[in-house]
C-alpha positions in Angstrom: 6.9 -67.6 -1.2 8.9 -65.2 -3.3 7.2 -65.0 -7.0 7.2 -63.0 -9.7 3.8 -61.4 -10.9 5.0 -61.6 -14.6 6.9 -64.4 -16.4 10.3 -63.2 -17.5 9.7 -61.1 -20.7 11.2 -62.8 -23.9 13.6 -61.4 -26.2 10.5 -61.8 -28.9 8.3 -59.6 -26.5 11.1 -57.0 -25.7 11.9 -56.5 -29.2 8.4 -56.5 -30.5 7.4 -53.8 -27.9 10.2 -51.8 -28.9 9.1 -51.9 -32.6 5.7 -50.9 -31.9 6.3 -47.3 -30.9 4.4 -45.2 -28.4 1.2 -45.3 -30.0 1.0 -49.0 -29.8 2.2 -49.1 -26.3 -0.5 -46.4 -25.3 -3.1 -48.6 -26.8 -1.7 -51.7 -24.8 -1.8 -49.6 -21.8 -5.4 -48.8 -22.3 -6.1 -52.7 -22.8 -4.3 -53.6 -19.6 -6.8 -51.3 -17.6 -9.6 -53.5 -18.5 -11.0 -54.7 -15.2 -12.6 -58.2 -15.6 -11.0 -61.1 -14.3 -10.7 -64.5 -15.7 -13.2 -67.2 -14.3 -11.9 -69.6 -12.1 -8.4 -68.0 -11.8 -5.8 -70.1 -9.9 -3.7 -68.5 -7.2 0.0 -68.5 -7.3 0.1 -70.4 -3.9 -0.5 -74.3 -4.8 -1.2 -74.9 -1.3 -1.8 -72.6 1.7 1.2 -72.3 4.3 -1.5 -72.7 7.1 -4.7 -74.4 7.7 -7.5 -72.1 6.2 -10.0 -70.8 8.7 -11.6 -68.3 6.4 -12.1 -68.7 2.5 -13.4 -65.4 1.6 -13.2 -61.7 3.2 -15.9 -59.1 3.3 -14.4 -55.7 4.2 -16.8 -53.1 5.2 -15.1 -49.7 4.8 -16.4 -46.9 6.9 -15.1 -44.1 4.6 -14.3 -40.6 6.2 -12.9 -42.0 9.5 -15.6 -42.9 12.2 -15.4 -41.5 15.6 -14.5 -44.3 18.1 -16.3 -42.1 20.8 -19.4 -42.2 19.5 -19.3 -45.7 18.4 -17.5 -48.4 20.3 -15.0 -46.8 22.8 -16.9 -45.6 26.0 -14.8 -42.8 27.7 -16.8 -41.7 31.1 -13.6 -39.5 31.9 -13.7 -37.6 28.8 -17.3 -36.9 29.6 -16.2 -35.5 32.9 -13.8 -33.4 31.5 -16.1 -32.1 28.6 -15.1 -28.4 27.8 -11.8 -28.4 30.0 -8.4 -27.8 28.2 -6.7 -31.4 27.0 -3.7 -32.3 29.1 -0.6 -31.0 27.3 1.2 -34.3 28.5 -1.0 -36.2 26.2 -0.7 -34.0 22.9 2.4 -31.8 23.2 4.5 -32.6 20.1 2.1 -34.9 18.7 1.0 -34.8 15.1 -2.4 -33.4 14.7 -4.2 -32.8 11.6 -6.2 -29.5 11.6 -6.0 -28.6 15.2 -2.1 -28.1 14.9 -1.4 -24.9 16.9 -5.0 -24.5 18.2 -6.3 -24.4 21.7 -7.0 -28.1 22.4 -10.4 -28.5 24.5 -12.1 -32.0 25.4 -15.0 -32.8 24.0 -17.2 -35.5 25.5 -18.8 -38.5 23.9 -22.2 -37.1 22.3 -24.2 -40.4 22.9 -24.5 -42.6 25.6 -23.4 -46.3 25.7 -25.1 -49.4 26.8 -24.2 -53.0 27.6 -24.8 -55.9 25.3 -24.0 -59.4 24.8 -22.8 -62.3 27.5 -19.9 -60.2 28.5 -21.9 -56.9 28.7 -19.5 -55.0 26.4 -20.3 -51.3 26.2 -21.1 -49.8 22.7 -22.8 -46.7 21.7 -26.6 -47.2 22.3 -27.4 -46.1 18.6 -26.2 -49.6 17.5 -28.4 -52.1 19.1 -28.4 -54.4 16.1 -24.7 -54.5 16.4 -25.0 -54.9 19.9 -27.1 -57.8 19.4 -24.4 -59.7 17.3 -21.4 -58.7 19.9 -21.1 -62.3 20.8 -20.0 -63.2 17.3 -17.7 -60.0 17.1 -14.3 -59.3 18.3 -14.0 -55.5 19.0 -10.5 -54.2 18.7 -10.3 -50.8 20.6 -6.5 -50.3 20.2 -5.8 -49.8 16.4 -3.4 -47.1 15.1 -2.5 -46.0 11.8 0.6 -44.2 10.0 -1.5 -41.7 8.1 -3.7 -38.7 9.2 -5.5 -37.6 5.9 -7.8 -39.3 4.0 -6.2 -40.4 0.6 -3.1 -41.6 2.1 -4.9 -43.3 5.0 -7.2 -45.2 2.6 -3.9 -46.1 0.7 -2.3 -47.2 3.8 -5.4 -49.3 4.9 -5.9 -50.9 1.6 -2.2 -51.4 0.6 0.1 -51.4 3.4 1.6 -48.4 2.1 0.9 -44.4 1.9 2.6 -44.6 -1.5 0.3 -45.1 -4.7 0.9 -48.0 -7.0 1.0 -50.9 -4.5 -1.2 -53.7 -4.9 -4.6 -53.5 -2.7 -5.2 -56.3 -0.3 -8.0 -57.6 -2.3 -5.5 -58.0 -5.1 -2.9 -59.7 -2.9 -5.5 -62.2 -1.8 -6.9 -63.1 -5.1 -3.3 -63.4 -6.4 -2.4 -65.8 -3.8 -5.5 -67.9 -3.7 -7.2 -67.3 -6.9 -11.1 -67.4 -6.8 -14.0 -70.0 -6.9 -16.2 -67.5 -8.8 -17.3 -69.1 -12.5 -18.5 -65.9 -14.1 -17.7 -63.0 -11.7 -14.4 -61.4 -10.9 -12.7 -62.5 -7.7 -12.5 -59.2 -6.3 -15.5 -57.0 -6.4 -16.1 -53.5 -4.9 -19.3 -51.6 -4.2 -19.9 -48.1 -2.9 -22.8 -46.5 -1.0 -23.2 -42.8 0.0 -24.7 -41.9 3.3 -25.7 -38.3 4.6 -24.5 -36.2 7.7 -21.0 -35.9 6.8 -18.5 -34.8 4.2 -18.5 -37.0 1.0 -14.9 -37.6 0.5 -14.0 -39.2 -3.0 -12.6 -42.5 -3.3 -10.3 -43.0 -6.1 -10.1 -46.4 -8.0 -6.6 -46.9 -7.2 -7.7 -48.1 -3.7 -8.5 -51.5 -5.3 -5.7 -51.5 -7.9 -3.5 -54.5 -8.5 -0.5 -52.3 -8.4 2.6 -54.2 -10.0 0.4 -57.5 -9.8 -1.2 -58.6 -13.3 -4.1 -56.5 -13.9 -6.7 -59.2 -13.9 -6.4 -59.1 -10.1 -7.6 -55.6 -9.4 -11.2 -54.8 -7.9 -14.2 -54.6 -10.1 -16.4 -51.9 -9.0 -20.3 -52.8 -9.4 -22.6 -49.5 -9.3 -25.3 -49.8 -6.8 -27.7 -47.9 -8.8 -28.6 -48.2 -12.4 -26.6 -50.2 -14.5 -24.0 -52.1 -12.2 -21.4 -52.1 -15.0 -21.3 -49.8 -18.0 -22.1 -51.3 -21.5 -23.3 -54.5 -19.6 -26.1 -54.8 -22.3 -25.5 -55.4 -26.1 -26.4 -52.8 -28.7 -29.7 -52.9 -30.4 -29.7 -55.8 -32.8 -26.8 -57.5 -31.5 -27.7 -60.8 -30.1 -25.8 -62.7 -27.3 -24.8 -65.6 -29.6 -23.2 -63.1 -32.2 -21.6 -61.1 -29.1 -19.9 -64.5 -28.2 -18.8 -65.1 -31.9 -17.2 -61.6 -31.6 -15.4 -62.3 -28.5 -14.1 -65.7 -29.9 -12.8 -63.9 -32.9 -11.1 -61.2 -31.0 -9.4 -63.6 -28.8 -8.3 -65.8 -31.8 -6.2 -62.8 -32.9 -5.1 -62.0 -29.2 -3.8 -65.7 -29.0 -1.8 -65.3 -32.3 -0.2 -62.0 -31.0 0.3 -63.9 -27.8 2.1 -66.6 -29.8 4.4 -63.9 -31.5 5.4 -61.8 -28.8 5.0 -63.9 -25.6 3.5 -60.8 -23.5 1.8 -62.3 -20.3 -0.5 -59.2 -20.4 -2.0 -60.3 -23.8 -3.0 -63.6 -21.7 -4.7 -61.2 -19.2 -6.5 -59.5 -22.0 -7.9 -63.0 -23.4 -9.4 -63.7 -20.0 -10.7 -60.0 -19.5 -12.8 -60.5 -22.8 -14.0 -63.8 -21.8 -14.9 -62.6 -18.3 -16.7 -59.5 -19.7 -18.9 -61.7 -21.9 -19.9 -63.9 -18.8 -20.7 -61.0 -16.7 -23.3 -59.9 -19.2 -25.2 -62.8 -18.0 -24.1 -63.3 -14.4 -24.2 -59.7 -13.2 -27.9 -58.9 -14.0 -28.8 -62.2 -12.1 -26.6 -61.2 -9.2 -28.2 -57.6 -8.8 -31.8 -59.0 -9.1 -32.8 -59.2 -5.5 -36.5 -59.9 -6.1 -36.0 -63.6 -5.5 -34.6 -63.2 -2.0 -38.0 -63.0 -0.4 -39.8 -60.5 2.1 -37.9 -61.8 5.1 -34.4 -61.5 4.1 -35.3 -57.9 2.6 -37.0 -57.0 6.1 -33.8 -58.5 7.9 -31.3 -56.2 6.0 -33.8 -53.3 5.9 -33.6 -52.4 2.3 -35.4 -52.2 -0.9 -34.1 -53.9 -4.3 -32.2 -51.4 -6.4 -32.1 -48.8 -3.6 -28.2 -48.5 -3.7 -28.1 -48.4 0.1 -25.3 -49.9 2.4 -28.0 -52.6 3.5 -28.4 -53.3 -0.3 -24.7 -53.7 -0.8 -24.4 -55.9 2.3 -27.0 -58.3 0.6 -25.0 -58.2 -2.5 -22.1 -59.1 -0.5 -23.4 -62.3 0.8 -24.9 -63.1 -2.9 -21.1 -62.7 -3.9 -19.9 -64.8 -1.3 -22.3 -67.5 -2.3 -21.0 -67.5 -6.0 -17.3 -67.9 -5.0 -16.1 -64.2 -4.9 -12.7 -64.5 -3.0 -12.8 -60.5 -1.7 -15.7 -58.1 -1.4 -15.3 -54.6 -0.3 -17.8 -52.4 0.5 -17.5 -48.5 0.9 -19.9 -46.6 2.7 -19.1 -42.6 2.9 -19.7 -39.7 4.8 -18.1 -40.5 8.1 -16.1 -37.2 8.0 -17.4 -35.3 11.0 -15.5 -32.1 11.5 -18.7 -30.6 12.6 -22.0 -31.9 13.7 -20.7 -35.2 15.0 -23.8 -35.9 17.2 -26.3 -35.6 14.5 -24.0 -37.1 11.9 -23.4 -40.6 14.0 -27.1 -40.5 14.3 -27.5 -40.6 10.5 -24.6 -43.4 10.2 -26.2 -45.7 12.8 -29.5 -45.5 10.9 -27.7 -46.6 7.8 -25.5 -49.3 8.9 -26.3 -50.7 12.3 -29.3 -53.1 10.9 -27.4 -54.1 7.9 -24.0 -55.3 9.9 -26.3 -57.3 12.3 -28.2 -58.8 9.1 -24.7 -59.8 7.1 -23.5 -61.6 10.3 -27.0 -63.1 10.9 -27.5 -64.2 7.3 -24.1 -65.6 6.7 -24.7 -67.6 10.1 -28.0 -68.9 9.4 -26.4 -70.4 5.9 -23.6 -71.9 7.5 -21.0 -69.3 5.9 -19.9 -67.2 8.7 -17.3 -69.8 10.1 -15.5 -69.4 6.9 -16.1 -65.6 6.0 -14.0 -63.1 7.6 -15.8 -60.1 8.1 -14.0 -56.7 8.9 -15.4 -53.1 9.6 -13.0 -50.4 9.8 -12.4 -46.7 8.6 -9.1 -45.3 7.6 -8.2 -43.5 10.9 -10.3 -42.5 14.2 -11.1 -39.0 15.7 -9.9 -36.6 18.1 -11.1 -36.5 21.8 -10.6 -32.6 21.4 -13.4 -30.6 19.6 -13.1 -29.0 16.3 -15.3 -26.0 15.5 -17.3 -26.6 18.5 -19.1 -29.7 17.8 -17.0 -31.8 15.7 -13.9 -33.9 15.8 -10.6 -33.9 13.7 -8.7 -36.8 12.0 -6.6 -39.0 14.4 -4.3 -41.7 13.8 -3.3 -42.9 17.3 -6.7 -44.4 18.2 -9.2 -46.2 16.3 -11.7 -48.9 16.7 -12.3 -52.0 14.2 -14.2 -54.9 14.7 -14.0 -58.4 12.9 -16.3 -61.4 13.1 -16.3 -65.0 11.5 -13.6 -66.7 9.8 -12.0 -68.1 12.8 -12.1 -64.9 15.1 -13.2 -65.2 18.7 -16.6 -63.5 19.3 -17.8 -61.8 22.2 -14.4 -60.3 23.2 -12.6 -56.9 23.3 -9.0 -56.4 22.5 -6.9 -53.5 23.5 -7.9 -50.3 25.3 -7.2 -46.6 24.8 -6.2 -44.1 27.6 -9.0 -42.6 29.8 -9.4 -39.7 27.5 -9.2 -41.9 24.3 -6.2 -40.0 22.8 -4.0 -43.0 22.3 -4.1 -46.7 22.2 -1.9 -47.8 25.2 -2.9 -51.7 25.8 -2.0 -54.2 23.0 -1.5 -51.4 20.7 -2.3 -52.9 17.2 -1.3 -51.7 13.7 -2.8 -51.9 10.3 -0.1 -54.3 9.2 -0.9 -56.4 12.1 -4.6 -56.5 10.9 -3.3 -57.6 7.6 -1.1 -60.3 9.0 -4.0 -61.6 10.8 -6.4 -61.6 7.9 -3.7 -63.3 5.9 -3.3 -65.9 8.7 -7.1 -66.9 8.8 -6.8 -67.2 4.9 -3.8 -69.7 5.5 -1.0 -67.4 4.4 2.0 -66.6 6.2 2.3 -63.0 5.7 6.2 -63.1 5.8 6.2 -65.8 3.5 4.2 -64.0 0.7 6.0 -61.4 -1.3 7.0 -60.4 -4.9 10.1 -59.2 -6.2 9.6 -55.6 -7.2 12.3 -53.0 -8.0 14.7 -55.5 -6.4 12.9 -55.7 -3.0 10.6 -58.4 -1.7 7.4 -56.7 -1.5 4.6 -57.7 0.7 1.2 -56.3 2.1 2.4 -56.2 5.4 5.7 -54.0 4.6 9.0 -54.4 5.7 8.3 -53.9 9.7 7.6 -57.1 11.8 3.8 -57.1 12.2 2.5 -59.6 14.4 -0.8 -61.9 14.0 -3.1 -60.8 16.6 -3.2 -64.4 18.3 -5.3 -63.6 21.3 -8.2 -62.7 19.0 -8.1 -66.3 17.2 -10.7 -69.0 18.1 
């Protein structure tokens, strides 16, 4: 499929825009940035290319770069070589982040590993709850990425490009498939703070729609306080009156659309309508009181605490309501120092919640058609930084997937004996994106948009592969 994200600009629209002047264009730009998305938006794909194994995605982003060596990739040889020089045969001429030109010393895993699941897969013993779900999880130990610093690495993981301005994966998915949500956006973002690491900022461009229509960009719901600013009506303004105001504004918008034939005005109309609907739907979504004590205990959260666990529960509630793409960011995985204590904090924050999300979806019959992805933006070095930390690393990282037609209970790929580089079934971010689209029924090489004269795709211009071995 090769589609334009906009209908061709008519002569009336071109002349009208030219006549409006810079001030009106600036106003139009502000209006286009409104994040709401129309209810029940249809995607551009009338039918999927392939049978759908997954109908929605929950992407768990561990922001900062989790260390695979203290989570999912055991390296006994690295433990043996702790404190010894790193072999130059592995590192000579290689790209490093902050360790370039420094003495490179092996830094053994800081926590023990235990066996879990029917295949006795080893993961860090700090994650027993995830371990209890390993039979539903496919662990990829051979992931690589192109970027080595936070912001471009997030851009690459989210958009398939290190260049800002490209559509995020959530925007691509909702553009292609639309959404089943009646009164919520099709692409929702939730963030949570952790402790024990550096709190790297996450820019809103990570969930941008790029050159796709703006109604497909992600909508961030705040985990604490009002989930959306200005969600409540001002004092003295009743909902019925607010509805009449929206109807009047959109009547004017429709007149303007008839005059200039600008598709972004149609987006603006649906955004006003969605914002009005969210005033009723979002408070009900965020109210966890009705979940019951057993569910809250399963996740290990309290209503409104803003934790990663609460966001996992909200992700399940969003999925139930038909939201197509749900992305959670959990921060503070950047352990240039204190990686031992830092990973202990991270395990306390995410271990139970990840298990609970898988278990909850499975109990409700939703795991089979929900693809869960757990990933950071890169991995960490097997060499020490500052004596007790690890630097950024793009040649080896671990990610895992569950549900959505993925084979559970398996490990795919491997790194070398010191965990420096992926050496078996080497996998790329574009491969991961291609596999996600495949499970959603989309051929990645047949899903593109003309942009600046080129066929732009989420999976780039290389030849990524669907990771067939991990598919059920």
